[in-house]
C-alpha positions in Angstrom: 76.6 -44.4 34.1 78.2 -47.4 36.1 77.9 -48.9 39.2 78.6 -52.6 39.7 75.6 -53.0 42.2 72.3 -53.3 40.7 68.9 -51.8 41.5 70.6 -48.2 42.0 68.8 -46.3 39.2 71.6 -46.3 36.3 68.9 -47.1 33.5 66.1 -44.7 35.0 69.0 -42.2 35.6 70.1 -42.4 31.9 66.9 -42.4 30.5 65.5 -39.5 32.7 68.5 -37.4 32.4 69.1 -37.7 28.9 65.2 -36.3 28.4 65.8 -33.7 30.7 68.7 -32.5 28.5 66.7 -32.2 25.1 64.2 -29.9 27.2 67.2 -28.1 28.0 68.0 -27.7 24.2 70.9 -30.4 23.9 71.1 -33.4 21.6 71.4 -36.6 23.3 72.5 -40.1 22.4 71.6 -43.0 25.0 73.7 -46.1 24.5 72.4 -49.7 26.0 75.4 -51.6 27.2 73.6 -54.0 29.3 72.5 -57.5 28.1 69.4 -57.0 30.0 68.3 -54.3 27.8 66.0 -52.6 30.4 67.1 -49.1 28.8 65.8 -50.2 25.6 62.9 -51.9 26.9 61.8 -48.7 28.9 61.9 -46.4 25.8 59.6 -49.1 23.7 62.4 -50.7 21.7 62.8 -54.7 21.6 64.1 -57.2 18.9 65.4 -54.2 16.7 67.0 -54.6 13.3 70.2 -52.8 14.3 71.9 -52.8 17.9 74.8 -52.3 20.2 75.7 -56.3 20.0 75.4 -56.4 16.2 77.9 -53.3 16.3 80.3 -54.6 18.2 80.5 -57.9 16.5 81.3 -55.7 13.1 78.0 -57.0 11.8 77.0 -53.5 11.1 77.9 -49.6 12.2 76.5 -48.0 14.9 72.9 -47.1 13.9 71.1 -44.6 16.4 67.0 -44.8 16.7 65.2 -41.7 17.0 63.1 -41.9 20.4 61.9 -38.2 20.1 63.4 -34.9 18.7 66.8 -34.8 19.7 66.9 -37.9 21.8 68.6 -41.0 20.1 69.0 -44.7 21.3 71.3 -47.2 20.3 69.3 -50.4 21.7 70.7 -53.4 23.2 69.7 -57.4 23.1 69.7 -60.5 25.1 72.7 -61.9 22.7 75.0 -59.3 24.2 75.7 -61.3 27.2 77.9 -63.5 24.7 80.1 -60.9 23.6 82.5 -61.1 26.3 83.4 -64.5 25.4 83.0 -64.0 21.5 85.5 -60.9 21.3 87.8 -62.7 23.9 90.4 -63.4 21.2 89.9 -59.8 19.6 93.0 -57.4 19.3 92.3 -54.2 21.2 89.0 -55.3 21.9 88.3 -52.5 24.7 88.7 -50.1 22.4 85.7 -51.4 19.8 83.0 -48.9 21.2 85.0 -46.0 21.2 86.2 -46.9 17.6 82.5 -47.5 16.7 81.1 -44.1 18.7 83.9 -41.6 17.1 82.1 -40.7 13.9 78.5 -39.8 16.1 80.4 -37.8 18.4 79.8 -34.4 16.5 76.0 -35.1 16.2 75.5 -35.0 20.1 76.1 -33.0 22.9 76.0 -35.7 25.4 76.4 -39.4 24.9 75.3 -41.2 28.3 76.2 -45.3 28.1 74.3 -47.4 30.4 76.7 -49.9 31.5 75.6 -53.4 32.9 76.0 -54.2 36.9 79.3 -55.9 36.3 82.8 -54.9 36.0 83.4 -57.0 32.8 84.5 -56.1 29.0 81.3 -54.2 28.0 81.8 -51.8 31.2 85.5 -51.6 30.3 84.6 -50.6 26.8 82.3 -48.0 28.0 84.5 -46.3 30.3 87.3 -46.3 27.8 85.2 -44.5 25.6 83.6 -42.0 28.2 85.3 -38.7 29.6 83.4 -39.2 32.9 81.6 -41.5 35.0 78.3 -40.5 36.8 77.8 -42.9 39.9 74.1 -43.3 41.0 74.1 -44.5 44.8 71.3 -45.6 47.0 71.6 -43.8 50.6 71.9 -47.4 51.9 74.5 -49.0 53.8 75.5 -51.8 51.5 76.0 -49.8 48.3 77.9 -47.4 50.4 80.6 -50.6 51.2 81.1 -50.8 47.1 82.3 -47.5 46.7 86.1 -48.4 47.0 85.6 -50.8 44.4 84.1 -48.5 41.9 86.9 -45.9 42.2 89.5 -48.6 42.0 88.1 -49.7 38.6 88.2 -45.9 37.3 91.8 -45.7 38.4 92.9 -48.8 36.6 91.1 -47.8 33.5 92.4 -44.4 33.6 96.1 -45.6 33.9 95.9 -48.3 31.5 93.3 -47.4 29.0 91.8 -43.9 29.4 94.2 -41.4 30.8 91.2 -38.6 30.6 88.8 -40.7 32.7 87.4 -38.7 35.5 84.4 -39.1 37.8 81.7 -36.7 36.6 79.7 -36.7 39.5 77.7 -39.2 41.8 74.2 -38.6 43.5 72.0 -40.2 45.2 68.7 -42.1 44.1 65.7 -43.4 45.9 66.0 -40.8 48.6 63.5 -40.2 51.5 64.5 -37.6 53.5 62.4 -38.6 56.4 64.9 -41.3 57.2 67.7 -41.0 59.4 69.9 -43.6 57.6 69.3 -42.2 54.4 70.2 -38.7 55.6 73.5 -40.1 57.4 74.6 -42.3 54.1 74.0 -39.4 52.2 76.2 -37.3 54.2 79.1 -40.4 54.3 78.7 -40.3 50.5 79.5 -36.6 50.7 82.5 -37.1 52.7 83.7 -39.6 50.5 83.6 -37.9 47.2 83.7 -34.1 48.3 83.1 -32.1 45.2 82.0 -34.4 43.0 78.6 -34.9 44.8 75.7 -33.3 43.0 73.3 -31.3 45.4 70.2 -32.9 43.4 68.9 -36.0 45.1 66.4 -38.2 43.2 63.5 -38.9 45.8 61.9 -42.1 45.8 58.9 -41.5 43.6 56.5 -44.2 42.3 56.4 -42.5 38.5 59.8 -43.1 37.9 58.6 -47.0 38.5 55.7 -46.6 36.2 57.1 -44.6 33.4 58.8 -47.7 31.7 55.4 -49.5 31.3 54.6 -47.1 28.8 57.9 -46.8 27.3 58.2 -43.2 27.9 60.4 -41.1 30.0 59.2 -39.6 33.4 58.6 -36.0 31.5 56.1 -37.5 29.2 54.5 -39.7 31.9 54.2 -37.2 34.7 55.8 -33.8 34.1 54.7 -32.6 37.3 56.1 -35.4 39.8 59.1 -35.5 41.9 60.8 -37.7 39.7 60.5 -35.1 36.8 61.4 -32.1 38.9 64.3 -34.1 40.7 65.9 -35.1 37.3 65.4 -31.8 35.7 67.5 -30.1 38.8 70.1 -32.7 38.2 70.2 -32.2 34.5 70.7 -28.3 35.0 73.8 -29.3 37.4 75.2 -31.5 34.5 74.8 -28.7 31.9 76.1 -26.2 34.3 79.3 -28.3 35.0 79.9 -29.1 31.4 80.0 -25.5 30.6 
């Protein structure tokens, strides 16, 4: 889950797509690759003994924590902000996470990585390990301007580090169909990415912002909300595309 612009819904989407897929019978692992650790905090995990930072630094293996049945998490920590400097001289540093993740792949149907809002070593590690990139976008003018940068980075990773990487899908977040600008930008996104745009749009919904305060996903917080409805529809699209 990647977009170098912050505030577009990467963390919210990682959490709730993952939770929705477990309700559809899938085994899901979420990885918090962001030093801000918002995904971990949103799921009630702080100051854990094991983290993505410790694994990347070689202190321990990649150790998942169970959140609910069929939903596991590799939590983050603020220490992760130093990892780019600490690994700068490491040979093959772009492949460290891919190697750590490999032993776990048979245990899950989906692994979602919540990337930081930057294009540094952490995001490069995530994209090198991934099969697909999902891009959440707000239907606003400024996020639209960053689309070229996103696709350029994906192309570079594909050419140099991960030839199988592709855009798995683009979806619109915080959407309000009553606003003409949002409808126009959504149309522009569709024109730019063509068949890669999901039909599902995530409507602006206060419940999505409230759920993390209780350390839960939208389905445990308010299963009848627009947020729960929209993320379930998006998860169904993702599942359909996989098979």
